[in-house]
N, C-alpha and C positions, 0 to 999 in steps of 0.2 A: 525322592527328587531333591537335588541339591538346592540349598537356600542360596540367595543372591550372593552372599559374601563367601560362598564356597565354590563358586564357578571359576574354575581355573583354565588358563590357556598357556600354550607354548608359542613363542615368538621366533619363528625361523626366518633367516635372512632379514633380520630385524632392522638393518640399517641404523639410523639414528633414533629410532623408536616411535615413528609416526603411528604405526598400527597399535603399538602399546598404549600411547596416549588416548587414542580413540576407544580402545577396549576398556581401559581403566576408568575412563569417564563414564562408561556404561555399567560400571560395577564389577568388572572381571578382575581376577588376580593372576598376574604373570608368575609362572613357576619355572620357566626355562627360556633362555634367549640364546641366539646363535647368529654370528655374522663373521665372515672372514676378513673384512676390511679393518685394519688397525686404527685408522682415523675414526671410523664409525664406532668402533669399540670404545675408543677414548671419550667420544661425545656421549655415548650411551651410559658409560660409567658415571660421568659427571651429573647426569640427570636422573638416573635410576639406581645408582649405588651398586652396580654390579657390572662386571666385565663379561660380555657375551662369550660363549664358547666359540672357537675358531671355525675351521673347516668342518662342515657338516659331515663330510665323508669320514672324519675321524671320530665322530660321536656315535657311540653305540646306543641303539634304541633301548637296551636294557639298563642304561645308566641315567635315564631321565625320569623325573617323578611323573605320576599319573596326572592327566589333565583332561578337561571336558571338550575343549576347542583347540584344534590345531590351526594356527594362523601362519600364513607364509606369503610374503610378497616376493615370490621366488624370482631369480634373476631374469630380467626382461630382455637383456641385450640379444639373445638368440632369436627373439621373436619380433624385435622392434624394427620399424622402417629406418631407424637411424643406424642400425647395425648391419651385419652381413646376412641376416635372415637365414642362417643355417639350421635353425631349429634344433631338433634332436641330434643332428650331425655335429653340432657345436657341443663341446664338452660341457659347457654350462647348461645346455639344454637338458642333459641327463640328470641334472640336480633335481628335477621334478621326481625322479624315481627314488632319490634319497628321501624325499618327503614321504613317499609311499612306505618306506621301511617303518617309519614311526606310526603311520596309520594302521598298518597291518599288525604291529605289535601292541599298540595301545588302544586301538579301536575307540577313538574319541567320539563323542556324540555328534559333533559337528566339525566339518572341515571348511575353513574360510581362506580362499586363495584370491590373490590380487595380481593383475598383470596389465601390460599395455594393450591398447585398443587393437593393435595389429595382429595380436594373437588370434583374433577371430578369422582373419584372412590368410594367415601364414600357411603355406603349402596347400593352398585351395581349401582350407578348413580342416585338413587332415591332422595338423598338430593339435588343435583344440579337441577334435574327436578322439585323438589318442588319449588325451588327458581325462576326458569324460568317460571313455571306455574303461580305463584303468580304475577309476573311482567306482564304476559299476561292478567291475570284477571283484572289488574288495567289499561289495555289499552295500555301497552307498548310492543314493539317488541324487545326482547333481542337478543344479539349476543355475543359470548364469544370466547376467544382464550387463549392459554397458551403462555405467553411471558417469555423470558429469559433475565435477566439483562445483560448477556454477549453480547447481540446483540445491546446494547445501550451504548457502550464505557465503560463498567464497568467490571473489571476482576473478575467476580464472577458468578459461575453457579447457578443462583437463578431463578427458574421457579415459576411463579405465574399466577393464572387464573385472567383474566380481563373480566368483564361483562359490556357491554355498552347497555343501553336500551333507546329507544325513542319512542314517539307516531307517529312520522312522517316517518322515514325511517330507514333501517337497517344500522348500523355502518359498514363501510368498513375497516376492519383491515389491508388489504393489502396496504393501503395508509400511514401507519405509517412508518416513515423514520428510518431505522436502520443505525447504524454506524459501522465502521470496529472494529473488536475485538482487544482488547489490553491485554497485559500480566500484571500479578501482579507486576513484577519488576518495571514497569513504575510508580507505585503508592507508592512505599516504601520509607521511610525515609532513607537517606544515613548516618545520624549520630543521635546519641541519646543514651539513657540508655536502651540498649536492653537486654533481658533475653535469653541467649544462653544455649543450652543443651550441656553437656560434651559428648565427643565421646563415652564414655562407656555407656551412657544412651539411645542411639538409634542405630538402624541398617538400613543402606541404602541397597536397593535391587539392584541387578545387571541388567544392561541394561533396565532401566525404559522406558516406551513408552508413548507418548502423546496420549490421547484419542482424536480422530479426532472430534467427535461430541460434547463432553462436553468441551474439552480444558483442562481437568484436567491431571496432570502428577503426579501420586502416586509414590514417590521415597523411602519411608521407614516408619518406625514406632518406637515409643518409646519402650524401653525394660521394659515393665511393665507386671506384671502377668495378664493374661486374661483368661476368661472362654473358655474352649475347648470342653466341652461336646456338642455332636450333630453337631460339625463343621468338615468338611472334612479336612483330613490331608493336610498341606501345604497352607491352605486358612485361617488360624486363624486370620491373621492381615488384611484380606479383609472382614471379616464377620461383620455383623451388631452388633454382641455381643461385638466386639472390637470397642468401641465408637469412633466416628469420631475424637474427639479432640486428640486421640493418634496417628493418622496418620500424615505423613509428606508429603507435596506437594511441588513441584518445583515452585519457583517464576517466572520461565520462561513460566509457563502455567497460568491458572487462579485458583482461590480459590473456594473450595466448598461453599455451602450455609452457611452463618453465622447463627447459631441457637440461639434461644432466651434462651435455658436452660443454656447456658454457662455463668456463672457469674465471672469466673476467667480468661477468655481470653486464653483458652488453644488451640490456633490455631497455629500449628507449620509449619514453611516453611523452605525450603532449599534455601538459598540466592545465589546470583551469585558468591560470594566468597567461596562457598561450606561449609557454616556453617549453623547450624540449630538453629533458634531462634523463639521466640513467636511473633506472629503478635500483634503490639501494638493497644491500643484503638484508637489512632489517625488514624492509618491505616485502622482500621475497619470502622470508619466513612467515611474515604475517599473512600473505595471501595463500599460504598453504595451511593456515589455521594453527600454527604453532604458538604457544603462549609467549608473551613478551619476556618472561623471565627464563625462557629456555636457554640453557648454558651452551655456548658454542666455542670450544677451546681451539678448534682447528683454524688454519689460515683462511683468509677471506676466499681465496680461490677454491680451497677445498670445501668451504661451506656452500658455495654456489653449486658445486658438484653434488654434494650431499642432499641439498634441498631439491635439486632437480631429479634425484633418484628416489625421493621420498613419496609419501602419500598425503592426500588431503585429509587432515585430522578430523574435521567435522563430518566428512562423508563417511569415514570409517566408523565414527561414533554413531552416526544415524543407522548404519547397517548393524552395528553391535547391539544397539538398543532393541531393534526389531528382532534380531537373532535371540536375544535374551527373552523377549516376550513370547516368541513362538516355540522355543524349546525348553526353557528353564523356569518360567513362572507358572503360577497356579493355572491349571487349565491346559497347559501344553501337553500334547499327547505323546509323551515319551515313555517307553517301557524300560524301567531300571534294570530289568532282568536280562538285557540283551547280552 
């Protein structure tokens, strides 16, 4: 059985390295990374000292070193409610099968996949079942859960599906250690050059209530012209047609999911001094669990896109710690002769 400092993983569709940060914190060693986006490659190099390989379709499974865990936050656009939802009909959807090439060739002990919540419902569940069935055909037993970043010390209602597959035993998600929920106000800068809204540009609602399950507290909206056709009277500012960036949430609750589509950082919050301002890019990285010294060489607009596409680092770290305990530490029931 591999010792802790010998547990190796590959980082496919690595983005700016959120999964890597979580895995390394748990003691894993990265031996290969891959991402097609040039700006993500640039950021990854600044922080990890290596340039990820480009298009996964150009990488031969024979040219990568051996590894114990395959990690892949594979492209979520084909499955996201923000995209066109074409799934495997979308060319990016087929990239899951590129992952399978490496699994079949390298037979890692564990496969660790991450994707958007909507993957569960896409094509009436057929897309997820296709993924799980393919893993089973390759000899793995997959298990999945929907995890929320808010349960791992991050003030963001960010739900993601995590799939863990192994040839030896089913991953027990109940052993992942959660942490007490925290509010957004704990993560905000107390000084800096903030972009405030003037009072005439927004409306606060009377008697806002905290949503018990999500932790969100919707307190108001920007006074912008919005589409009202087909929307029930009195619900205009709660409708999906009124895009999330125009809503205002209390900093005494948690923040909604940071989306990848926003490149101008239009995330408005009501602070403890009863003023409305934009969430800064520093704060966005902070509420994804990235360290304060994380190097960000790209433009601010590109950074908003990168962080919206990334993962919650503490949540990944919690999964990685449990994965290590169940499959690689003393007492784990893994057969080295597989």
